[in-house]
C-alpha positions as CSV (number, residue, x, y, z in Angstrom):
1,X,-8.1,-5.6,29.8
2,X,-5.9,-2.6,29.0
3,X,-7.5,0.5,27.4
4,X,-5.3,3.2,25.9
5,X,-5.4,6.3,23.8
6,X,-2.7,6.8,21.1
7,X,-2.4,10.3,19.8
8,X,-0.9,10.5,16.3
9,X,0.8,13.3,14.4
10,X,0.6,12.9,10.7
11,X,2.2,14.6,7.7
12,X,0.2,17.3,6.0
13,X,-2.9,15.9,4.3
14,X,-2.4,12.3,5.6
15,X,-5.0,12.1,8.4
16,X,-7.9,11.1,6.2
17,X,-6.1,8.2,4.6
18,X,-4.6,7.1,7.8
19,X,-7.9,6.9,9.9
20,X,-9.2,4.1,7.7
21,X,-5.9,2.2,8.0
22,X,-5.8,2.7,11.7
23,X,-9.4,1.3,12.0
24,X,-8.2,-1.8,10.2
25,X,-5.8,-2.7,13.0
26,X,-7.4,-5.4,15.1
27,X,-6.6,-4.0,18.6
28,X,-7.9,-0.5,17.7
29,X,-11.6,-0.2,18.7
30,X,-12.0,3.4,17.4
31,X,-10.0,6.0,15.5
32,X,-11.0,9.6,14.9
33,X,-9.5,12.6,13.1
34,X,-9.2,15.5,15.6
35,X,-8.2,19.2,15.7
36,X,-5.5,20.3,18.0
37,X,-1.9,19.2,18.7
38,X,-2.5,15.8,17.2
39,X,-4.3,14.7,14.0
40,X,-5.7,11.4,15.0
41,X,-6.7,9.6,18.2
42,X,-6.9,5.8,18.3
43,X,-8.5,3.9,21.1
44,X,-6.7,0.6,21.8
45,X,-8.1,-2.4,23.7
46,X,-5.7,-5.2,24.5
47,X,-5.1,-7.9,27.1
48,X,-1.6,-6.7,28.2
49,X,0.3,-3.4,28.3
50,X,2.9,-4.9,26.1
51,X,0.2,-5.4,23.4
52,X,-0.5,-1.6,23.5
53,X,3.2,-1.0,22.9
54,X,3.2,-3.3,20.0
55,X,0.1,-1.6,18.5
56,X,1.6,1.9,18.8
57,X,5.2,1.2,17.9
58,X,4.9,-1.7,15.4
59,X,1.5,-1.3,13.8
60,X,0.5,2.4,13.9
61,X,4.0,3.8,13.4
62,X,4.5,1.7,10.3
63,X,1.6,3.4,8.5
64,X,2.6,5.8,5.8
65,X,2.5,9.4,7.0
66,X,2.9,8.9,10.8
67,X,5.3,11.5,12.2
68,X,5.0,10.6,15.9
69,X,2.8,9.0,18.5
70,X,2.1,9.5,22.2
71,X,0.4,6.8,24.2
72,X,-1.8,7.2,27.3
73,X,-2.9,4.2,29.3
74,X,-6.3,4.6,30.9
75,X,-6.3,4.0,34.7
76,X,-10.0,3.4,35.2
């Protein structure tokens, strides 16, 4: 099992609408609006590292309002 955190920067005022959309993605176990350099943090649980890449680059980045993402793979 691969556990990862995907940090998402959104356009102004887009985070609230996006958090519900992110929670609807099957491999995302949790998503939260946060304060700081990023607007949203999504926790991803998949079988393979490639599936994390697919979630971040194909599913999350396709949501309206995503400006950029940064992915961190958990090592423990």
